[in-house]
N, C-alpha and C positions, 0 to 999 in steps of 0.2 A: 355208392361210391366206395371204392377200395382204398384203404390206407396202407402205405408201406413205410417201414423204417429200414433203410438199407434194402436188402432183398427179402425181408420178412414181412408178411402181411399181418397187420394187427387187426383182429376182428372183434376185440373187446377191450374194455378199460384195463383189465388185468394184463392183456398182451402188451399194451403200451407201457405199463409200469415195468413189466418184466424185461422188455426190450431196452427200456431206458436204463435200468439197473444192471442188466446183464445176468441176473439170477432169478430163479422162480420165487414167487412170493411165499410158497409153502416152506421154503428153506428157512425163512425168518419167522413166519407165523405158525408153522406147524400145521398138522391136519387133525381133524377130529378123530378120536379113537386111537391115536398112535400110542404104541407101547413105550415104556420107560426107556427101553433099549433103543428104539427108533428115535425118540426125542434126544437121547444122549448123542447118537450118531449125527443127527441133524445139527445139533449145537456145536459138535466138534467141527463139522464141515463149515458152519458159519464162522467159527473162530478162525479157521484156516483162511477163509476168504477175506476176512477183515485184516488178518496179518499180511496177506499178499496185496491187499488194496486198502491202505490206510485212509485214502480219500473217499471211500465209499459212503460213510455217513454224511459227508458234505454233499455228495452227488444226490443222495436220497433226499436231503433237505431241499436242495435246489429243485429237484423234480416235483416234490410236494408243493413248494411255493409257486412254481410255474403253473401247476395244475389248478391250484386254488385261484390264482390270479386269472387264469383263462376261463375256468368254468364256474367260478363263484365270486364274481367281482363285487357283489353286494356286501361281502364280508369286509371289504376294504372301505366301503362307503359308510363309515360309522357316523351315526347321527347322535350327537350328545343328548342325553336326557335332560329335561329341564331341571334346574336346581330348585329344591324346596327351601322355602324360608323356614327358619327355626320357629317352632310354635311359641307364641307369646305366652308367658306365664300368666295364669289367671289369678286374680286376687280373690281370697275368700271373703266372706262377709265381715270378718273381724279385721280386715285390712292387712292380713298376713298372707304372703304368697303361698299358694298351694303347692 
């Protein structure tokens, strides 16, 4: 089955995230082996994008929450752990609590 977002085909999880955010993940996460100059340029571009799109962090949070809700619902089905009773203090042979 082919999945499309607008006119773009999403063939991987990364494609879905990048199409939802409108930016490539490498812009935010970097790439292995990038030089200091490449990292500085990447971070400058990221700052420019955040300046132009101040609601982007909210969109990222929404996409992440929707993905977790859709693909990992067991995370939201929290089962409380049984509570342990405090250990009773034992009395020593002399009648004084240990």
